[in-house]
FIDO-268361 format. One record per residue: residue number from 0; residue in three letters; z, y, x of N, C-alpha, C, O, CB in turn. Coordinates in steps of 0.001 Angstrom, whole numbers. Atoms other than C-alpha are relative to their C-alpha. Glycine has a CB too. Layout:
residues N
- k:r:n.up:n.north:n.east:ca.up:ca.north:ca.east:c.up:c.north:c.east:o.up:o.north:o.east:cb.up:cb.north:cb.east
- NUM:ALA:Z:Y:X:Z:Y:X:Z:Y:X:Z:Y:X:Z:Y:X
...
***
This chain:
residues 119
- k:r:n.up:n.north:n.east:ca.up:ca.north:ca.east:c.up:c.north:c.east:o.up:o.north:o.east:cb.up:cb.north:cb.east
- 0:UNK:-188:676:-1278:-253:2449:-17626:-1003:560:1007:-2204:308:911:-164:-1543:-153
- 1:UNK:857:-616:-1018:-1609:4376:-14648:-366:-1019:1078:449:-1852:1474:701:1222:635
- 2:UNK:452:854:-1090:-3676:2593:-12018:677:422:1301:980:1596:1516:-1539:58:141
- 3:UNK:-548:-255:-1328:-2231:2303:-8552:-1047:730:836:-2219:352:853:437:-1328:690
- 4:UNK:803:-655:-1030:-3646:4728:-5998:509:-516:1335:1715:-549:1579:87:1582:-90
- 5:UNK:-384:599:-1275:-3679:3209:-2525:-161:958:1166:-1079:1777:1211:-813:-1240:253
- 6:UNK:69:-700:-1284:-3003:4739:845:139:-1077:1066:1215:-1653:1231:1128:1127:139
- 7:UNK:7:1063:-993:-3952:2322:3629:530:509:1326:8:1467:1896:-1406:-565:174
- 8:UNK:-597:-316:-1284:-1787:2495:6716:-1043:-221:1099:-2043:-905:884:1270:-862:250
- 9:UNK:1013:42:-1043:-3607:2806:10016:-257:-1383:570:-1255:-1577:1265:389:905:1094
- 10:UNK:234:1340:-513:-3239:-877:10832:-863:-861:-924:-1232:-1977:-558:1311:-680:234
- 11:UNK:841:731:960:-5265:-1967:7765:-1465:380:238:-1785:1543:485:425:316:-1484
- 12:UNK:1426:-236:-228:-9035:-2349:8153:-527:1054:-978:-308:953:-2185:-799:-1318:-144
- 13:UNK:482:-1093:847:-10730:797:6853:-1095:-448:-966:-1275:182:-2008:-518:1131:864
- 14:UNK:1061:418:919:-13615:-1128:5280:575:-599:-1282:-150:-755:-2264:-922:-1014:682
- 15:UNK:-648:482:1217:-11116:-2544:2772:32:1097:-1057:-60:814:-2251:1427:-490:303
- 16:UNK:-60:-1117:945:-10894:919:1205:-1309:117:-779:-1285:414:-1974:299:1320:743
- 17:UNK:1288:-72:699:-14618:882:372:-114:-1079:-1067:-603:-822:-2167:-1154:-131:996
- 18:UNK:50:1105:968:-14335:-2497:-1343:876:293:-1208:498:-17:-2338:441:-1315:658
- 19:UNK:-913:-333:1089:-11391:-1282:-3415:-589:1131:-849:-515:1089:-2077:1390:403:555
- 20:UNK:613:-1125:730:-13165:1966:-4352:-1157:-476:-878:-1308:-20:-2011:-500:1074:989
- 21:UNK:1141:516:773:-16276:59:-5478:436:-707:-1270:-353:-878:-2199:-820:-952:848
- 22:UNK:-537:682:1176:-14054:-1736:-7959:796:932:-899:1522:484:-1787:871:-1157:425
- 23:UNK:-553:-994:909:-12846:1493:-9531:1396:500:297:2006:1166:-539:-4:-542:-1325
- 24:UNK:-1340:-462:-353:-9596:2144:-7706:-84:1158:980:-993:1231:1806:830:-1147:598
- 25:UNK:-82:-1117:-929:-8637:5316:-5905:728:-475:1247:1812:-1052:1164:722:1225:-643
- 26:UNK:-597:447:-1255:-7915:4641:-2249:-430:925:1124:-1532:1473:1122:-398:-1459:315
- 27:UNK:280:-795:-1187:-7726:6519:1020:689:-650:1195:1484:-1577:1036:471:1473:-185
- 28:UNK:-571:557:-1226:-6772:5799:4618:679:1101:808:473:2294:580:-1091:-695:846
- 29:UNK:-618:-974:-901:-4667:7431:7271:-1069:750:784:-909:1930:1095:981:-696:965
- 30:UNK:1089:-662:-732:-7911:8155:9102:-658:1068:-867:-923:2173:-394:-1053:-1032:461
- 31:UNK:601:-981:916:-9439:9877:6035:854:1258:-87:334:2371:-163:-180:-609:-1402
- 32:UNK:-942:-1104:210:-6339:12050:5750:448:642:1307:1305:1525:1316:1214:-494:-762
- 33:UNK:-332:-531:-1327:-6150:12769:9488:1485:-178:329:2124:715:886:-376:1483:82
- 34:UNK:-1407:310:-231:-2731:11122:9694:208:-1101:1032:1299:-1664:1127:648:-399:-1293
- 35:UNK:-155:1033:-1029:-3407:8678:12530:1100:405:973:1175:1557:1401:-1336:-233:757
- 36:UNK:-1046:-246:-979:-420:8381:14819:1303:535:-567:2299:617:153:-498:940:1001
- 37:UNK:-1258:-457:600:2155:9741:12373:965:-1173:-118:537:-2312:-306:-249:643:-1394
- 38:UNK:-1011:1045:157:5402:7788:12204:99:-460:-1438:-411:191:-2349:1354:492:479
- 39:UNK:-133:580:1336:6291:5630:9238:646:955:-1006:129:1079:-2116:809:-1271:78
- 40:UNK:-590:-927:977:8629:8192:7584:-966:1114:-418:-991:1509:-1584:1266:619:576
- 41:UNK:985:-1040:331:5893:10847:7775:-1101:-559:-890:-1582:132:-1787:-611:595:1282
- 42:UNK:1011:633:846:3376:8406:6278:531:-172:-1423:-194:38:-2395:-420:-1365:587
- 43:UNK:-612:172:1319:5785:7679:3428:88:1340:-720:-189:1416:-1917:1402:-633:128
- 44:UNK:-71:-1338:614:6321:11399:2798:-1367:437:-510:-1481:991:-1603:539:1033:1012
- 45:UNK:1356:-358:422:2569:11945:2659:-387:-785:-1249:-884:-211:-2218:-1015:-263:1137
- 46:UNK:352:849:1148:2057:9002:285:768:430:-1245:217:434:-2345:288:-1484:312
- 47:UNK:-821:-441:1135:4891:10228:-1928:-589:1275:-614:-683:1390:-1836:1469:245:449
- 48:UNK:603:-1244:511:3306:13695:-2210:-1294:-279:-759:-1592:397:-1744:-277:975:1156
- 49:UNK:1271:353:631:-22:12080:-3153:160:-986:-1154:-785:-1219:-1908:-934:-581:1029
- 50:UNK:-213:1007:1040:1540:9508:-5487:-733:-1295:277:-1182:-1976:-645:-429:537:-1333
- 51:UNK:750:1184:-413:-64:6688:-3514:915:-1082:531:1878:-804:1245:-1027:366:1051
- 52:UNK:-701:1173:-501:1246:3208:-2831:-559:-321:1384:-1773:-303:1587:-153:-1222:-977
- 53:UNK:431:322:-1362:1134:2276:855:-304:-1487:114:509:-2334:-257:1079:409:1027
- 54:UNK:370:1365:-368:-727:-878:1859:64:-73:1518:-589:707:2211:-1437:-394:-544
- 55:UNK:-197:90:-1444:324:-1979:5336:109:-1449:450:470:-2333:-328:1249:772:416
- 56:UNK:-251:1281:-645:366:-4937:7696:1312:52:778:1686:-925:1426:-1167:-377:934
- 57:UNK:-1202:-220:-792:3566:-3555:9207:1209:-665:-653:2058:-4:-1250:252:1499:182
- 58:UNK:-1070:787:617:5899:-6318:8065:1334:213:705:2387:-135:171:-360:-1482:11
- 59:UNK:-1220:-221:-770:8407:-5326:10707:768:1233:-471:1993:1186:-583:-335:138:1470
- 60:UNK:-683:-1258:282:9162:-1736:9677:108:359:-1482:1136:884:-1910:-698:1092:703
- 61:UNK:0:-504:1376:8240:-1143:6037:1017:-675:-922:1609:16:-1751:-1363:-166:-583
- 62:UNK:-1073:560:835:10564:-3682:4379:1362:629:327:2139:950:-572:73:-1526:186
- 63:UNK:-1271:-629:-398:13467:-2255:6381:61:1433:-496:1097:1873:-996:175:-37:1532
- 64:UNK:64:-1386:479:12363:1300:5540:237:52:-1510:932:941:-2002:-1370:636:351
- 65:UNK:-185:89:1451:12216:322:1859:1493:-84:-351:1990:692:-1168:-755:-1229:-566
- 66:UNK:-1420:192:319:15827:-890:1807:858:1165:482:1825:1532:-186:506:-1299:618
- 67:UNK:-731:-1183:-468:17086:2035:3885:-148:1157:-984:819:1858:-1281:-499:426:1393
- 68:UNK:240:-1083:953:15485:4465:1449:785:-237:-1291:1414:683:-1815:-1507:125:-306
- 69:UNK:-746:298:1222:16980:2714:-1566:1497:218:190:2173:722:-706:-264:-1435:-442
- 70:UNK:-1429:-194:-280:20420:2748:65:382:1473:58:1532:1827:-203:372:-673:1310
- 71:UNK:-248:-1446:-39:20089:6533:506:-385:671:-1324:-392:1898:-1424:-782:641:1160
- 72:UNK:450:-516:1300:18935:6910:-3125:-1241:875:116:-1398:1846:-624:1112:789:-659
- 73:UNK:1291:-666:-157:15529:8103:-1923:-1056:-846:-691:-867:-2043:-903:-352:220:1508
- 74:UNK:1051:690:737:12320:7191:-3695:-1301:-36:806:-1554:807:1666:-233:680:-1355
- 75:UNK:1349:95:-574:8874:6068:-2622:-926:-574:-1071:-460:-1214:-2014:-15:-896:1304
- 76:UNK:940:465:1028:5699:5254:-4581:-294:-1495:48:-1019:-2007:-805:-1285:747:128
- 77:UNK:185:1439:-99:5767:1617:-3457:-660:-411:1298:-1468:320:1870:-813:-493:-1154
- 78:UNK:573:573:-1215:4898:-554:-495:-568:-1370:-335:79:-2184:-993:1062:-99:1140
- 79:UNK:615:1320:70:2490:-3484:-433:-140:-483:1434:-819:137:2253:-1397:30:-749
- 80:UNK:9:565:-1341:2993:-5645:2629:-972:-1176:17:-857:-2104:-783:1433:-445:438
- 81:UNK:999:1068:-111:68:-7837:3677:33:-589:1408:469:51:2364:-1425:533:-335
- 82:UNK:196:629:-1311:-560:-10266:6489:-1477:102:343:-2327:169:-544:483:-1502:6
- 83:UNK:1392:-20:-434:-3722:-10134:8529:-535:-1423:-123:-427:-2232:799:-143:545:1473
- 84:UNK:467:1364:249:-5307:-13205:6987:-1461:-37:-436:-1900:-988:-1081:864:-661:-1057
- 85:UNK:1415:-25:309:-8924:-12187:6596:-316:923:-1157:446:1034:-2117:-483:-1382:-307
- 86:UNK:416:-1007:972:-10795:-9598:4580:-92:-557:-1415:467:27:-2343:-1332:582:402
- 87:UNK:241:529:1343:-11826:-11806:1642:1299:-386:-697:1501:-39:-1861:-927:-1208:68
- 88:UNK:-1267:409:584:-8394:-13300:1043:865:1217:-330:1460:1287:-1405:746:-940:950
- 89:UNK:-776:-1223:244:-6687:-9915:1385:-543:754:-1199:227:1186:-2057:-13:906:1238
- 90:UNK:608:-725:1113:-9137:-8272:-1001:255:-711:-1320:610:-58:-2301:-1503:162:225
- 91:UNK:-214:740:1246:-8835:-11025:-3624:1444:119:-479:1692:327:-1666:-366:-1473:189
- 92:UNK:-1412:-137:368:-5045:-10899:-3562:313:1422:-459:1020:1630:-1445:899:-380:1183
- 93:UNK:-241:-1397:339:-5027:-7114:-3630:-567:341:-1370:91:1029:-2150:-604:914:1057
- 94:UNK:596:-280:1300:-7384:-6954:-6605:809:-643:-1127:926:-69:-2210:-1448:-497:-38
- 95:UNK:-853:652:1000:-5171:-9416:-8489:1242:864:-256:1630:1067:-1407:414:-1434:471
- 96:UNK:-1172:-860:146:-2143:-7191:-7834:-364:1287:-729:336:1695:-1656:607:321:1373
- 97:UNK:408:-1272:602:-3998:-3994:-8756:-304:-143:-1490:-68:785:-2263:-1223:552:722
- 98:UNK:315:233:1409:-5135:-5523:-12058:1248:-323:-823:1220:-244:-2051:-1006:-1133:-127
- 99:UNK:-1193:477:702:-1611:-6683:-12916:1179:963:-1:2064:852:-849:434:-1273:600
- 100:UNK:-1159:-854:-198:751:-3937:-11795:-413:1465:-118:-1450:1866:411:654:-275:1373
- 101:UNK:305:-1428:153:835:-260:-12750:660:814:1101:1526:324:1826:458:507:-1376
- 102:UNK:-618:-924:-951:1691:2719:-10590:1480:165:-317:2303:271:592:-711:1370:-26
- 103:UNK:-1408:-129:408:4914:3035:-12584:816:-1226:441:1962:-1098:872:100:180:-1537
- 104:UNK:-676:1221:-432:5799:-592:-11826:256:-10:1504:1233:-599:1966:-821:-1216:-391
- 105:UNK:-112:0:-1460:5306:36:-8112:1013:1012:520:1403:946:1685:-1346:281:614
- 106:UNK:-967:-1012:-452:7714:2988:-7978:1225:-683:598:1900:-1465:-71:419:928:-1174
- 107:UNK:-1144:537:-748:10363:2071:-5370:-60:-1518:188:956:-2141:499:1285:365:-707
- 108:UNK:142:1457:-113:8993:-1499:-5254:-562:-404:1359:-1258:362:2026:-904:-533:-1114
- 109:UNK:517:627:-1210:8235:-3738:-2307:-690:-1280:-442:-36:-2195:-944:1143:-284:1060
- 110:UNK:777:1177:395:5457:-6271:-2964:-612:-635:1240:-1162:52:2101:-1108:378:-1027
- 111:UNK:667:748:-1057:4282:-8969:-590:-1289:-568:-561:-1274:-1316:-1539:912:-1130:563
- 112:UNK:1304:434:498:585:-9620:-1036:-128:-1515:12:-871:-2079:-791:-1114:619:831
- 113:UNK:64:1463:-76:1103:-13258:-54:558:-664:-1262:306:-1847:-1490:766:-494:1226
- 114:UNK:-526:539:1263:2926:-13737:-3387:-1036:13:-1111:-786:-525:-2189:1216:790:-439
- 115:UNK:1034:-117:1026:-292:-13008:-5285:-1095:-1014:267:-1637:-1062:1371:-584:1430:-41
- 116:UNK:1045:1010:-197:-2766:-15847:-5820:-1371:639:213:-1673:1698:-337:-52:-947:-1199
- 117:UNK:1323:-536:-321:-6257:-15321:-4499:-1091:-549:-918:-2261:-210:-744:-346:-310:1443
- 118:UNK:1024:594:866:-8018:-17296:-7246:-400:917:-1127:-1252:559:-1941:488:-1304:-569
***
């Protein structure tokens, strides 16, 4: 069971990546990869090449992109959709997901972070 590698979309706080890395997970940001300003399809292509699951606050576009891709029989490494509800809550939920789900499980999956308990 391979650990999830994260790619944080540009709307996610960059300091979250440091907290995730300190806990032993591989994570990068659009800023680290010099991908700021790229459109969603380009971000997905980059994440797919890197084998990274995208963490985003973009609840408007990524769920729709997920279903469009599946309808075209295209694949993606997975999307985690989060709400902007504070660093601590987001981190706790994310760590629960990362400890419970493998990279293989995330293939072509859409996960809402709000479904993961923060306790």
